[in-house]
Every structure is written in C-alpha cells, then in structure tokens.
OpenMM code with the backbone's topology and positions (N, CA, C; nanometers):
from openmm import Vec3, app, unit

residues = "UNK UNK UNK UNK UNK UNK UNK UNK UNK UNK UNK UNK UNK UNK UNK UNK UNK UNK UNK UNK UNK UNK UNK UNK UNK UNK UNK UNK UNK UNK UNK UNK UNK UNK UNK UNK UNK UNK UNK UNK UNK UNK UNK UNK UNK UNK UNK UNK UNK UNK UNK UNK UNK UNK UNK UNK UNK UNK UNK UNK UNK UNK UNK UNK UNK UNK UNK UNK UNK UNK UNK UNK UNK UNK UNK UNK UNK UNK UNK UNK UNK UNK UNK UNK UNK UNK UNK UNK UNK UNK UNK UNK UNK UNK UNK UNK UNK UNK UNK UNK UNK UNK UNK UNK UNK UNK UNK UNK UNK UNK UNK UNK UNK UNK UNK UNK UNK UNK UNK UNK UNK UNK UNK UNK UNK UNK UNK UNK UNK UNK UNK UNK UNK UNK UNK UNK UNK UNK UNK UNK UNK UNK UNK UNK UNK UNK UNK UNK UNK UNK UNK UNK UNK UNK UNK UNK UNK UNK UNK UNK UNK UNK UNK UNK UNK UNK UNK UNK UNK UNK UNK UNK UNK UNK UNK UNK UNK UNK UNK UNK UNK".split()
positions = [
    Vec3(-0.4431, 0.2538, 2.1145),
    Vec3(-0.3234, 0.2119, 2.0085),
    Vec3(-0.4453, 0.2097, 1.9096),
    Vec3(-0.4109, 0.2651, 1.8307),
    Vec3(-0.5211, 0.2136, 1.6635),
    Vec3(-0.4505, 0.1458, 1.6173),
    Vec3(-0.5490, 0.1228, 1.5613),
    Vec3(-0.5781, -0.0089, 1.4455),
    Vec3(-0.6109, 0.0604, 1.2964),
    Vec3(-0.5642, 0.0695, 1.2043),
    Vec3(-0.5773, 0.0578, 1.1315),
    Vec3(-0.6602, -0.0561, 1.0383),
    Vec3(-0.7466, -0.0691, 1.0063),
    Vec3(-0.8120, -0.1653, 0.9055),
    Vec3(-0.8359, -0.1148, 0.7390),
    Vec3(-0.8031, -0.1817, 0.6403),
    Vec3(-0.7963, -0.1843, 0.5047),
    Vec3(-0.9273, -0.2198, 0.4339),
    Vec3(-1.0242, -0.1398, 0.4106),
    Vec3(-1.0932, -0.1190, 0.3547),
    Vec3(-1.1406, -0.1226, 0.1739),
    Vec3(-1.1953, -0.2291, 0.1288),
    Vec3(-1.2692, -0.2379, 0.0054),
    Vec3(-1.3475, -0.2031, -0.0365),
    Vec3(-1.3416, -0.1260, -0.1551),
    Vec3(-1.4521, -0.0957, -0.1931),
    Vec3(-1.5289, -0.1194, -0.2611),
    Vec3(-1.6826, -0.1578, -0.3303),
    Vec3(-1.7873, -0.2258, -0.3970),
    Vec3(-1.6870, -0.2577, -0.5142),
    Vec3(-1.6222, -0.1704, -0.6079),
    Vec3(-1.5792, -0.2206, -0.7235),
    Vec3(-1.4410, -0.3094, -0.6493),
    Vec3(-1.3654, -0.2309, -0.5879),
    Vec3(-1.2390, -0.3504, -0.6181),
    Vec3(-1.2833, -0.5268, -0.5836),
    Vec3(-1.3938, -0.4851, -0.4817),
    Vec3(-1.4491, -0.6981, -0.4722),
    Vec3(-1.4867, -0.7401, -0.6120),
    Vec3(-1.5739, -0.6508, -0.7078),
    Vec3(-1.6126, -0.6880, -0.7887),
    Vec3(-1.4747, -0.7259, -0.8589),
    Vec3(-1.3586, -0.6231, -0.8644),
    Vec3(-1.2575, -0.7003, -0.9730),
    Vec3(-1.2402, -0.7841, -0.9143),
    Vec3(-1.1804, -0.7775, -0.7689),
    Vec3(-1.0368, -0.8881, -0.7643),
    Vec3(-1.1987, -1.0261, -0.7607),
    Vec3(-1.3574, -1.0367, -0.7453),
    Vec3(-1.3830, -1.1470, -0.7520),
    Vec3(-1.4410, -1.1791, -0.9255),
    Vec3(-1.3934, -1.0848, -1.0453),
    Vec3(-1.3341, -1.1478, -1.1178),
    Vec3(-1.2746, -1.2111, -1.1931),
    Vec3(-1.1029, -1.1467, -1.1035),
    Vec3(-0.9603, -1.1812, -1.1461),
    Vec3(-1.0174, -1.3186, -1.1245),
    Vec3(-1.0536, -1.3582, -0.9675),
    Vec3(-1.0599, -1.5062, -0.9274),
    Vec3(-1.0845, -1.5836, -0.9905),
    Vec3(-1.2344, -1.5401, -1.0773),
    Vec3(-1.3351, -1.6189, -1.1868),
    Vec3(-1.2072, -1.6660, -1.2933),
    Vec3(-1.1511, -1.5604, -1.3156),
    Vec3(-1.0853, -1.5850, -1.4495),
    Vec3(-0.9586, -1.6395, -1.4305),
    Vec3(-0.9542, -1.6529, -1.3449),
    Vec3(-0.8514, -1.7343, -1.2647),
    Vec3(-0.8490, -1.9063, -1.2324),
    Vec3(-1.0128, -1.9350, -1.1895),
    Vec3(-1.0136, -2.0888, -1.1360),
    Vec3(-1.0952, -2.0949, -1.2645),
    Vec3(-1.1052, -2.0708, -1.3954),
    Vec3(-1.1686, -2.0844, -1.5337),
    Vec3(-1.0304, -2.1214, -1.5779),
    Vec3(-0.9230, -2.0590, -1.5904),
    Vec3(-0.8359, -2.1195, -1.6709),
    Vec3(-0.7259, -2.2068, -1.5852),
    Vec3(-0.7595, -2.2099, -1.5289),
    Vec3(-0.6672, -2.3472, -1.4281),
    Vec3(-0.7877, -2.4734, -1.4380),
    Vec3(-0.8721, -2.4388, -1.4580),
    Vec3(-1.0001, -2.5272, -1.4669),
    Vec3(-0.9920, -2.6667, -1.5977),
    Vec3(-0.9245, -2.5594, -1.7148),
    Vec3(-0.9319, -2.5499, -1.8697),
    Vec3(-0.7705, -2.5966, -1.8148),
    Vec3(-0.6644, -2.5450, -1.8482),
    Vec3(-0.5725, -2.6273, -1.7926),
    Vec3(-0.5835, -2.7412, -1.8079),
    Vec3(-0.6058, -2.7614, -1.6767),
    Vec3(-0.5684, -2.9291, -1.5859),
    Vec3(-0.6918, -3.0134, -1.6899),
    Vec3(-0.7892, -2.9349, -1.7293),
    Vec3(-0.9000, -3.0520, -1.8306),
    Vec3(-0.8252, -3.0795, -1.9440),
    Vec3(-0.7505, -2.9966, -1.9946),
    Vec3(-0.6816, -2.9648, -2.1292),
    Vec3(-0.5624, -3.1252, -2.1478),
    Vec3(-0.5260, -3.0493, -2.0270),
    Vec3(-0.3404, -3.2031, -2.0093),
    Vec3(-0.4356, -3.3121, -1.9528),
    Vec3(-0.5036, -3.2817, -1.8674),
    Vec3(-0.6198, -3.4636, -1.8634),
    Vec3(-0.5882, -3.5661, -2.0198),
    Vec3(-0.6904, -3.4530, -2.0712),
    Vec3(-0.7038, -3.5265, -2.1862),
    Vec3(-0.5758, -3.5481, -2.2881),
    Vec3(-0.5074, -3.4754, -2.3089),
    Vec3(-0.3632, -3.5132, -2.3322),
    Vec3(-0.2861, -3.6078, -2.2820),
    Vec3(-0.2912, -3.6677, -2.1820),
    Vec3(-0.2393, -3.7247, -2.0635),
    Vec3(-0.3221, -3.8595, -2.1295),
    Vec3(-0.4157, -3.8782, -2.1299),
    Vec3(-0.5404, -3.9811, -2.1653),
    Vec3(-0.5101, -4.0458, -2.2783),
    Vec3(-0.5397, -3.9756, -2.4180),
    Vec3(-0.4617, -3.9838, -2.5312),
    Vec3(-0.3855, -4.0414, -2.5436),
    Vec3(-0.2746, -3.9644, -2.4940),
    Vec3(-0.1199, -4.0522, -2.4837),
    Vec3(-0.0895, -4.1901, -2.4426),
    Vec3(-0.1552, -4.2029, -2.3325),
    Vec3(-0.1401, -4.3350, -2.2901),
    Vec3(-0.2360, -4.3862, -2.2879),
    Vec3(-0.3955, -4.4051, -2.4284),
    Vec3(-0.4384, -4.5479, -2.4261),
    Vec3(-0.3801, -4.5728, -2.5894),
    Vec3(-0.2296, -4.5326, -2.5786),
    Vec3(-0.1834, -4.5532, -2.7679),
    Vec3(-0.2066, -4.6980, -2.7169),
    Vec3(-0.0994, -4.7822, -2.6382),
    Vec3(-0.0529, -4.9085, -2.6119),
    Vec3(-0.2419, -4.9650, -2.5801),
    Vec3(-0.3274, -5.0105, -2.5132),
    Vec3(-0.4149, -5.0309, -2.5314),
    Vec3(-0.5166, -5.0408, -2.6469),
    Vec3(-0.5278, -5.2195, -2.6298),
    Vec3(-0.6277, -5.2767, -2.7169),
    Vec3(-0.7984, -5.2647, -2.6944),
    Vec3(-0.8880, -5.1841, -2.8041),
    Vec3(-0.9750, -5.1559, -2.7630),
    Vec3(-1.0355, -5.2752, -2.8648),
    Vec3(-1.1604, -5.3263, -2.9108),
    Vec3(-1.2687, -5.4412, -2.9522),
    Vec3(-1.3332, -5.3534, -2.9938),
    Vec3(-1.3083, -5.3278, -3.1593),
    Vec3(-1.3211, -5.3242, -3.3002),
    Vec3(-1.4218, -5.4390, -3.3131),
    Vec3(-1.4232, -5.5052, -3.2541),
    Vec3(-1.5008, -5.6612, -3.3031),
    Vec3(-1.4113, -5.7884, -3.2266),
    Vec3(-1.4677, -5.8779, -3.2613),
    Vec3(-1.4617, -6.0129, -3.1444),
    Vec3(-1.3358, -6.0283, -3.2044),
    Vec3(-1.2405, -6.0957, -3.1340),
    Vec3(-1.0900, -6.1094, -3.1276),
    Vec3(-1.1279, -6.2381, -3.2060),
    Vec3(-1.0133, -6.3326, -3.2964),
    Vec3(-1.0924, -6.4343, -3.4095),
    Vec3(-1.0384, -6.5885, -3.2393),
    Vec3(-1.1373, -6.6140, -3.3732),
    Vec3(-1.1515, -6.7539, -3.2810),
    Vec3(-1.2935, -6.7668, -3.1920),
    Vec3(-1.3221, -6.6547, -3.1891),
    Vec3(-1.5617, -6.6436, -3.1269),
    Vec3(-1.5914, -6.6171, -3.2957),
    Vec3(-1.6662, -6.6732, -3.2906),
    Vec3(-1.7365, -6.7094, -3.4214),
    Vec3(-1.8641, -6.5427, -3.4147),
    Vec3(-1.9751, -6.5307, -3.4470),
    Vec3(-1.9947, -6.4661, -3.4839),
    Vec3(-2.1881, -6.5291, -3.3522),
    Vec3(-2.2001, -6.4373, -3.2274),
    Vec3(-2.3041, -6.4761, -3.1075),
    Vec3(-2.4133, -6.5999, -3.1651),
    Vec3(-2.4931, -6.5080, -3.2964),
    Vec3(-2.5820, -6.5401, -3.3883),
    Vec3(-2.5815, -6.6462, -3.4206),
    Vec3(-2.4944, -6.7358, -3.4848),
    Vec3(-2.4472, -6.8382, -3.5366),
    Vec3(-2.4379, -6.9408, -3.4961),
    Vec3(-2.4073, -6.9288, -3.3388),
    Vec3(-2.4086, -7.0870, -3.2356),
    Vec3(-2.4670, -7.0303, -3.1466),
    Vec3(-2.4329, -7.1677, -3.1018),
    Vec3(-2.5130, -7.1892, -3.0128),
    Vec3(-2.4419, -7.0940, -2.8296),
    Vec3(-2.5283, -7.0690, -2.7625),
    Vec3(-2.4934, -7.0258, -2.6573),
    Vec3(-2.3548, -7.0282, -2.5868),
    Vec3(-2.3611, -7.2127, -2.5708),
    Vec3(-2.2171, -7.3001, -2.4937),
    Vec3(-2.0960, -7.2704, -2.5712),
    Vec3(-2.1117, -7.3355, -2.6754),
    Vec3(-2.0334, -7.2913, -2.8124),
    Vec3(-1.9275, -7.1249, -2.8045),
    Vec3(-2.0398, -7.0819, -2.8212),
    Vec3(-1.9656, -6.8966, -2.8227),
    Vec3(-1.9446, -6.9495, -2.6655),
    Vec3(-1.9923, -6.9177, -2.5218),
    Vec3(-1.8758, -6.9382, -2.4013),
    Vec3(-1.7635, -7.0362, -2.4332),
    Vec3(-1.7218, -7.1341, -2.4464),
    Vec3(-1.6199, -7.1975, -2.5236),
    Vec3(-1.5496, -7.1070, -2.6001),
    Vec3(-1.5911, -7.1013, -2.6884),
    Vec3(-1.5199, -7.0290, -2.8128),
    Vec3(-1.4313, -6.8993, -2.7255),
    Vec3(-1.5155, -6.8339, -2.6456),
    Vec3(-1.4518, -6.7038, -2.5465),
    Vec3(-1.4029, -6.7913, -2.4680),
    Vec3(-1.4140, -6.8526, -2.3987),
    Vec3(-1.3194, -6.8958, -2.2724),
    Vec3(-1.1926, -6.9564, -2.3169),
    Vec3(-1.1606, -7.0012, -2.4083),
    Vec3(-1.0285, -7.0347, -2.5091),
    Vec3(-1.0070, -6.9178, -2.5030),
    Vec3(-1.0435, -6.8029, -2.6106),
    Vec3(-0.9398, -6.7133, -2.6632),
    Vec3(-0.9361, -6.6665, -2.5725),
    Vec3(-1.0076, -6.6386, -2.4631),
    Vec3(-0.9387, -6.4555, -2.3445),
    Vec3(-0.9264, -6.5468, -2.2472),
    Vec3(-0.9627, -6.6538, -2.2045),
    Vec3(-0.9022, -6.6416, -2.0622),
    Vec3(-0.7188, -6.6717, -2.0424),
    Vec3(-0.6658, -6.7055, -2.1583),
    Vec3(-0.5274, -6.6992, -2.1100),
    Vec3(-0.4031, -6.5372, -2.0809),
    Vec3(-0.5485, -6.5015, -2.0930),
    Vec3(-0.5148, -6.3161, -2.0629),
    Vec3(-0.5664, -6.2721, -1.9416),
    Vec3(-0.6295, -6.3872, -1.8505),
    Vec3(-0.6557, -6.3637, -1.7008),
    Vec3(-0.5836, -6.3972, -1.6615),
    Vec3(-0.5513, -6.2819, -1.5707),
    Vec3(-0.4460, -6.2978, -1.4328),
    Vec3(-0.4749, -6.3433, -1.2967),
    Vec3(-0.3998, -6.3791, -1.2269),
    Vec3(-0.4667, -6.4463, -1.1063),
    Vec3(-0.3611, -6.4164, -1.0038),
    Vec3(-0.4143, -6.2700, -0.9069),
    Vec3(-0.3380, -6.1664, -0.8481),
    Vec3(-0.3208, -6.2132, -0.6970),
    Vec3(-0.1497, -6.2772, -0.6236),
    Vec3(-0.2288, -6.2761, -0.4982),
    Vec3(-0.0827, -6.1421, -0.4924),
    Vec3(-0.1829, -6.1168, -0.3147),
    Vec3(-0.1287, -6.0347, -0.2616),
    Vec3(-0.0160, -6.0210, -0.0933),
    Vec3(0.0516, -5.9544, -0.0197),
    Vec3(0.0440, -5.9945, 0.0835),
    Vec3(0.1122, -5.8736, 0.1500),
    Vec3(0.0372, -5.8609, 0.2207),
    Vec3(0.0546, -5.7483, 0.2585),
    Vec3(0.0995, -5.7611, 0.4841),
    Vec3(0.1929, -5.6997, 0.4855),
    Vec3(0.2579, -5.7056, 0.6590),
    Vec3(0.1731, -5.5109, 0.7854),
    Vec3(0.2176, -5.6657, 0.8460),
    Vec3(0.1265, -5.5181, 0.9849),
    Vec3(0.2444, -5.5978, 1.0671),
    Vec3(0.1777, -5.4171, 1.1733),
    Vec3(0.3095, -5.4879, 1.3262),
    Vec3(0.1722, -5.4885, 1.4523),
    Vec3(0.1771, -5.5693, 1.5010),
    Vec3(0.1096, -5.5811, 1.6226),
    Vec3(0.1273, -5.4997, 1.7802),
    Vec3(0.0335, -5.4917, 1.8376),
    Vec3(0.1036, -5.3529, 1.9715),
    Vec3(0.2066, -5.4677, 2.0462),
    Vec3(0.2215, -5.5774, 1.9823),
    Vec3(0.3814, -5.6518, 2.0793),
    Vec3(0.4823, -5.6576, 1.9726),
    Vec3(0.4878, -5.5529, 1.8691),
    Vec3(0.5264, -5.5364, 1.7417),
    Vec3(0.5977, -5.6472, 1.6876),
    Vec3(0.5307, -5.7967, 1.7323),
    Vec3(0.5024, -5.8975, 1.6033),
    Vec3(0.4508, -5.8445, 1.5108),
    Vec3(0.5571, -5.9354, 1.3845),
    Vec3(0.4988, -5.8640, 1.2178),
    Vec3(0.3895, -5.9444, 1.1811),
    Vec3(0.2398, -5.9457, 1.1805),
    Vec3(0.1258, -6.0707, 1.1492),
    Vec3(0.1378, -6.0186, 0.9701),
    Vec3(0.1320, -6.1667, 0.9069),
    Vec3(0.1655, -6.1276, 0.7249),
    Vec3(0.0126, -6.1819, 0.7179),
    Vec3(-0.0489, -6.1039, 0.6384),
    Vec3(-0.1849, -6.0961, 0.5550),
    Vec3(-0.1112, -6.1118, 0.3993),
    Vec3(-0.2115, -6.2178, 0.3730),
    Vec3(-0.2619, -6.2273, 0.2371),
    Vec3(-0.3753, -6.2505, 0.1441),
    Vec3(-0.4068, -6.2408, 0.0283),
    Vec3(-0.4872, -6.1759, -0.0779),
    Vec3(-0.5342, -6.2280, -0.2326),
    Vec3(-0.6053, -6.2932, -0.2663),
    Vec3(-0.5927, -6.2802, -0.4416),
    Vec3(-0.7419, -6.2685, -0.4969),
    Vec3(-0.6647, -6.1625, -0.5941),
    Vec3(-0.7988, -6.1625, -0.6859),
    Vec3(-0.7263, -6.1364, -0.8123),
    Vec3(-0.8427, -6.1254, -0.9018),
    Vec3(-0.7932, -6.1691, -1.0733),
    Vec3(-0.7744, -6.0207, -1.1553),
    Vec3(-0.7410, -6.0554, -1.2191),
    Vec3(-0.7285, -5.9063, -1.3467),
    Vec3(-0.7449, -5.9566, -1.4557),
    Vec3(-0.7227, -5.8343, -1.5362),
    Vec3(-0.7343, -5.9005, -1.7045),
    Vec3(-0.6112, -5.7881, -1.7838),
    Vec3(-0.5077, -5.8990, -1.8628),
    Vec3(-0.4148, -5.8130, -1.9066),
    Vec3(-0.4394, -5.6833, -2.0605),
    Vec3(-0.4097, -5.5793, -1.9998),
    Vec3(-0.4959, -5.4634, -2.0884),
    Vec3(-0.3586, -5.4337, -2.2536),
    Vec3(-0.2483, -5.4723, -2.1992),
    Vec3(-0.2046, -5.4227, -2.3179),
    Vec3(-0.0356, -5.5425, -2.3285),
    Vec3(0.0341, -5.5287, -2.4250),
    Vec3(0.1314, -5.6422, -2.4183),
    Vec3(0.2367, -5.5621, -2.3509),
    Vec3(0.2772, -5.4796, -2.2610),
    Vec3(0.3645, -5.4373, -2.1851),
    Vec3(0.3445, -5.4608, -2.0549),
    Vec3(0.2173, -5.5552, -2.0746),
    Vec3(0.2750, -5.6663, -1.9057),
    Vec3(0.1667, -5.5317, -1.8153),
    Vec3(0.0743, -5.4233, -1.8288),
    Vec3(-0.0337, -5.3593, -1.7890),
    Vec3(-0.1860, -5.4585, -1.7495),
    Vec3(-0.1547, -5.4625, -1.6559),
    Vec3(-0.2737, -5.5532, -1.5875),
    Vec3(-0.4221, -5.4442, -1.5446),
    Vec3(-0.5584, -5.4514, -1.5592),
    Vec3(-0.6616, -5.3862, -1.4916),
    Vec3(-0.6997, -5.5116, -1.3573),
    Vec3(-0.6906, -5.3972, -1.2307),
    Vec3(-0.7474, -5.5370, -1.1566),
    Vec3(-0.8542, -5.4282, -1.0858),
    Vec3(-0.9606, -5.4778, -0.9456),
    Vec3(-0.9870, -5.3806, -0.8095),
    Vec3(-0.8788, -5.2416, -0.8429),
    Vec3(-0.8963, -5.2155, -0.6939),
    Vec3(-0.8172, -5.1196, -0.6696),
    Vec3(-0.8180, -5.2123, -0.4788),
    Vec3(-0.9607, -5.3221, -0.4626),
    Vec3(-0.9956, -5.3252, -0.2793),
    Vec3(-0.8229, -5.4676, -0.2557),
    Vec3(-0.8392, -5.4963, -0.4728),
    Vec3(-0.7290, -5.6205, -0.4599),
    Vec3(-0.5911, -5.5968, -0.4045),
    Vec3(-0.5723, -5.5376, -0.4265),
    Vec3(-0.4013, -5.4726, -0.3981),
    Vec3(-0.3822, -5.3153, -0.3126),
    Vec3(-0.5317, -5.2967, -0.2542),
    Vec3(-0.5306, -5.1970, -0.1418),
    Vec3(-0.4203, -5.2300, -0.0415),
    Vec3(-0.3367, -5.1861, 0.0179),
    Vec3(-0.2793, -5.1443, 0.1527),
    Vec3(-0.1571, -5.3205, 0.0742),
    Vec3(-0.1546, -5.3812, -0.0037),
    Vec3(-0.0810, -5.5109, -0.0722),
    Vec3(0.1123, -5.4280, -0.0531),
    Vec3(0.1916, -5.4919, 0.0506),
    Vec3(0.3607, -5.4450, -0.0207),
    Vec3(0.4178, -5.5543, -0.1411),
    Vec3(0.3508, -5.6599, -0.1389),
    Vec3(0.4164, -5.7193, -0.2146),
    Vec3(0.2618, -5.7633, -0.3866),
    Vec3(0.3355, -5.8090, -0.4795),
    Vec3(0.1891, -5.8380, -0.5608),
    Vec3(0.2964, -5.9310, -0.6504),
    Vec3(0.1841, -6.0351, -0.7023),
    Vec3(0.2463, -6.1668, -0.7752),
    Vec3(0.1614, -6.2019, -0.8586),
    Vec3(0.1942, -6.2194, -1.0153),
    Vec3(0.0857, -6.2510, -1.0845),
    Vec3(0.1094, -6.4130, -1.1497),
    Vec3(-0.0090, -6.4828, -1.1759),
    Vec3(0.0695, -6.5844, -1.2829),
    Vec3(-0.1249, -6.6547, -1.3557),
    Vec3(-0.0833, -6.6786, -1.4420),
    Vec3(-0.1761, -6.7344, -1.5662),
    Vec3(-0.2317, -6.8712, -1.5655),
    Vec3(-0.2224, -6.9315, -1.4863),
    Vec3(-0.3019, -7.1037, -1.4527),
    Vec3(-0.2012, -7.1225, -1.4522),
    Vec3(-0.0536, -7.0815, -1.4803),
    Vec3(0.0312, -7.2192, -1.4605),
    Vec3(0.1264, -7.2045, -1.3360),
    Vec3(0.2581, -7.2977, -1.3571),
    Vec3(0.3516, -7.2535, -1.2539),
    Vec3(0.4434, -7.1332, -1.3086),
    Vec3(0.4353, -7.0775, -1.3202),
    Vec3(0.4793, -6.8888, -1.3331),
    Vec3(0.4785, -6.8246, -1.2924),
    Vec3(0.5245, -6.7624, -1.2082),
    Vec3(0.4667, -6.6297, -1.1214),
    Vec3(0.5385, -6.5541, -1.1836),
    Vec3(0.5173, -6.4287, -1.1467),
    Vec3(0.5649, -6.2611, -1.2267),
    Vec3(0.5414, -6.1884, -1.1240),
    Vec3(0.6532, -6.1122, -1.0607),
    Vec3(0.6211, -6.0326, -0.9753),
    Vec3(0.5485, -5.9354, -1.0345),
    Vec3(0.4729, -5.8470, -0.9730),
    Vec3(0.4570, -5.7446, -1.0139),
    Vec3(0.4477, -5.6206, -0.9537),
    Vec3(0.4092, -5.4929, -0.9537),
    Vec3(0.4366, -5.3625, -0.9101),
    Vec3(0.2706, -5.3302, -0.9829),
    Vec3(0.2603, -5.1867, -0.8521),
    Vec3(0.1722, -5.0860, -0.8846),
    Vec3(0.1844, -4.9536, -0.9438),
    Vec3(0.0434, -5.0179, -1.0107),
    Vec3(0.1313, -4.8147, -1.1468),
    Vec3(0.0521, -4.7281, -1.1132),
    Vec3(-0.0656, -4.7723, -1.0216),
    Vec3(-0.1447, -4.6621, -1.0203),
    Vec3(-0.3028, -4.7343, -0.9754),
    Vec3(-0.3826, -4.6811, -0.8847),
    Vec3(-0.5063, -4.6920, -0.8619),
    Vec3(-0.6193, -4.5641, -0.8068),
    Vec3(-0.7170, -4.6445, -0.8178),
    Vec3(-0.8748, -4.5080, -0.7872),
    Vec3(-0.9684, -4.5294, -0.7023),
    Vec3(-0.9981, -4.5445, -0.5545),
    Vec3(-1.0752, -4.5913, -0.4309),
    Vec3(-1.1775, -4.5499, -0.4544),
    Vec3(-1.1766, -4.4392, -0.5566),
    Vec3(-1.2974, -4.4345, -0.6043),
    Vec3(-1.4115, -4.5190, -0.7008),
    Vec3(-1.3283, -4.5654, -0.7954),
    Vec3(-1.4041, -4.6200, -0.9489),
    Vec3(-1.3756, -4.7560, -0.8861),
    Vec3(-1.2626, -4.8008, -0.7146),
    Vec3(-1.2136, -4.9490, -0.7402),
    Vec3(-1.1456, -5.0155, -0.8602),
    Vec3(-1.0874, -4.9058, -0.9496),
    Vec3(-0.9740, -4.9749, -1.0367),
    Vec3(-0.8590, -4.9482, -0.9911),
    Vec3(-0.7556, -5.0334, -1.0135),
    Vec3(-0.6459, -5.0095, -1.0174),
    Vec3(-0.5424, -5.0768, -1.1769),
    Vec3(-0.4253, -5.0694, -1.1449),
    Vec3(-0.3563, -5.1118, -1.3017),
    Vec3(-0.2108, -5.1634, -1.2165),
    Vec3(-0.2120, -5.3179, -1.2241),
    Vec3(-0.0925, -5.3346, -1.1852),
    Vec3(0.0520, -5.3693, -1.3408),
    Vec3(0.2012, -5.4032, -1.3248),
    Vec3(0.2527, -5.4112, -1.4152),
    Vec3(0.3820, -5.5532, -1.4060),
    Vec3(0.3297, -5.6067, -1.4900),
    Vec3(0.4513, -5.6937, -1.4808),
    Vec3(0.5250, -5.7073, -1.5969),
    Vec3(0.6699, -5.7625, -1.6391),
    Vec3(0.7273, -5.7965, -1.7605),
    Vec3(0.7179, -5.8681, -1.7890),
    Vec3(0.6766, -5.8452, -1.9586),
    Vec3(0.6048, -5.9722, -1.9743),
    Vec3(0.7117, -6.0453, -2.0496),
    Vec3(0.6521, -6.1873, -2.0536),
    Vec3(0.7497, -6.3484, -2.0775),
    Vec3(0.8038, -6.2620, -2.2351),
    Vec3(0.8669, -6.3308, -2.2492),
    Vec3(0.9535, -6.3599, -2.3853),
    Vec3(0.8136, -6.3927, -2.4652),
    Vec3(0.7168, -6.4652, -2.4685),
    Vec3(0.6386, -6.5991, -2.5419),
    Vec3(0.5060, -6.4602, -2.5831),
    Vec3(0.5536, -6.3569, -2.4707),
    Vec3(0.4518, -6.2674, -2.4991),
    Vec3(0.2475, -6.2599, -2.4044),
    Vec3(0.2130, -6.2024, -2.4575),
    Vec3(0.0287, -6.2199, -2.3217),
    Vec3(-0.0385, -6.2039, -2.4128),
    Vec3(-0.1571, -6.2813, -2.3650),
    Vec3(-0.2674, -6.2473, -2.4432),
    Vec3(-0.3481, -6.1021, -2.4268),
    Vec3(-0.4244, -6.0164, -2.4510),
    Vec3(-0.4505, -5.9121, -2.3815),
    Vec3(-0.6265, -5.9603, -2.3990),
    Vec3(-0.6530, -5.8785, -2.2992),
    Vec3(-0.8009, -5.8865, -2.3014),
    Vec3(-0.8812, -5.7744, -2.3707),
    Vec3(-0.8991, -5.7474, -2.4818),
    Vec3(-1.0017, -5.6194, -2.5252),
    Vec3(-1.0631, -5.5392, -2.4667),
    Vec3(-1.0522, -5.4157, -2.3647),
    Vec3(-1.1172, -5.3635, -2.4103),
    Vec3(-1.2370, -5.3092, -2.4808),
    Vec3(-1.3679, -5.3224, -2.4209),
    Vec3(-1.5188, -5.3066, -2.5175),
    Vec3(-1.5639, -5.1451, -2.4970),
    Vec3(-1.6504, -5.0936, -2.5483),
    Vec3(-1.6667, -4.9338, -2.5785),
    Vec3(-1.7699, -4.9629, -2.5579),
    Vec3(-1.8716, -4.9159, -2.4403),
    Vec3(-1.9658, -4.9155, -2.3815),
    Vec3(-2.0779, -4.7966, -2.4074),
    Vec3(-2.0504, -4.7035, -2.4970),
    Vec3(-2.0994, -4.6075, -2.5937),
    Vec3(-2.1567, -4.6733, -2.7102),
    Vec3(-2.0934, -4.7819, -2.7663),
    Vec3(-2.1908, -4.8087, -2.8599),
    Vec3(-2.2342, -4.9284, -2.8705),
    Vec3(-2.3182, -4.9114, -2.7187),
    Vec3(-2.3960, -5.0856, -2.6869),
    Vec3(-2.5459, -4.8999, -2.7003),
    Vec3(-2.6560, -5.0021, -2.6660),
    Vec3(-2.7716, -4.9162, -2.6432),
    Vec3(-2.8394, -4.9668, -2.5392),
    Vec3(-2.9321, -4.9402, -2.4205),
    Vec3(-2.9870, -4.9498, -2.3132),
    Vec3(-3.0369, -5.1402, -2.4090),
    Vec3(-3.0175, -5.1940, -2.3155),
    Vec3(-3.0737, -5.3634, -2.3035),
    Vec3(-3.0166, -5.4539, -2.3941),
    Vec3(-2.9014, -5.4219, -2.4596),
    Vec3(-2.7990, -5.4822, -2.5771),
    Vec3(-2.6459, -5.5541, -2.4905),
    Vec3(-2.6543, -5.6821, -2.5608),
    Vec3(-2.5855, -5.7442, -2.4953),
    Vec3(-2.4261, -5.7375, -2.5354),
    Vec3(-2.3539, -5.7359, -2.4256),
    Vec3(-2.2061, -5.6600, -2.5375),
    Vec3(-2.1609, -5.7662, -2.6483),
    Vec3(-2.1994, -5.8932, -2.7108),
    Vec3(-2.1655, -5.9756, -2.7547),
    Vec3(-2.2931, -5.9720, -2.9388),
    Vec3(-2.3450, -5.8582, -2.9058),
    Vec3(-2.4671, -5.8537, -3.0043),
    Vec3(-2.5060, -5.7620, -3.0663),
    Vec3(-2.3851, -5.6535, -3.0754),
    Vec3(-2.4031, -5.5692, -3.1951),
    Vec3(-2.4619, -5.5292, -3.2946),
] * unit.nanometer
topology = app.Topology()
chain = topology.addChain("A")
for resn in residues:
    res = topology.addResidue(resn, chain)
    for name in ("N", "CA", "C"):
        topology.addAtom(name, app.Element.getBySymbol(name[0]), res)
C-alpha cells in the first residue's frame, strides 16, 4: 500500500505563512476599528465630568467637611443599591435561594447602572433601589469578569435619574486628587 505524501516547497511554505500573516493583520485591524466604532457610538449617552457637577464648590474654596457634604448631597441620589437573587438545586433536588447585594452608579439617563461583575455574577434576579421604598427590576446588559465591571439596566422613573458623571483619569497627574484639577 502506497501512501502519497504531499510536500510543500520552501517557497510555498513562505507564501502560505505570508498569506496567513496578512489575513491575521487584516482581521485584527478590522476588529480593532469595529471596536472603536462601537465604543464611540455607545459612549454618546454617558456623561463625562468636564467640571464638578453643580452644587459642588471648588474644593480649595471650602473646608474638606463642607466639600464632603456637597459631594454627598449632589451625587448620592445616583448611587444604586443592588439586590441579587440566585437559585441552585442541591443534591436532593431542593431549590436553594441565595441573596446578595452591592452598589452601583447611574451612568446615563436611560437607566444604565455601572457596578462590579462580582455583584451580579450568577444572579437570576436583580433589583435596584435608590434609598427609598421604590424598587426597580433590573436586567444584566453585560459584564467582564477580568475587569470586574458590569452594566445593568432599569426602566428610568418618570422623574428621571441622577447621573453620576465619570471622570477622566487621563487628565490627572500622578499624586493629584480627582477633585483638585
């Protein structure tokens, strides 16, 4: 029984390696640009802090205590209290209920809330409150366990939500406090 073996010449191997490299570079460039496109498109509703929100004085003009009070009064309505429920079945088939909680920040007026991935990991039911009696059901939009970040979403109330503006760490220098630009 003769087995035929196909052999590649050195030139064919080099041509195949070059073609593979071109395909890999092209795919990487395509994915990179597609990611940048979606990121630019998705950030349009997110609020970035160019300056302190109204209601917060310039930190150098007030005491630390007064600054803390102003920050709390202005930002705390945008802090979400997140409750999670998960269900699992034990060896005997009985359903066990697990509960957890965490916090998050409202990042846009559409009801998106930034939290940690470990807060929502494995949860089958999510709910959010803002310190009052009203509880809002929430859904997981997405999460990344490597960076421990997740986004959940609620239907915003008619009165609206307080957005916690995100800062830009690229505008800080090493050793600088975020409030003292």
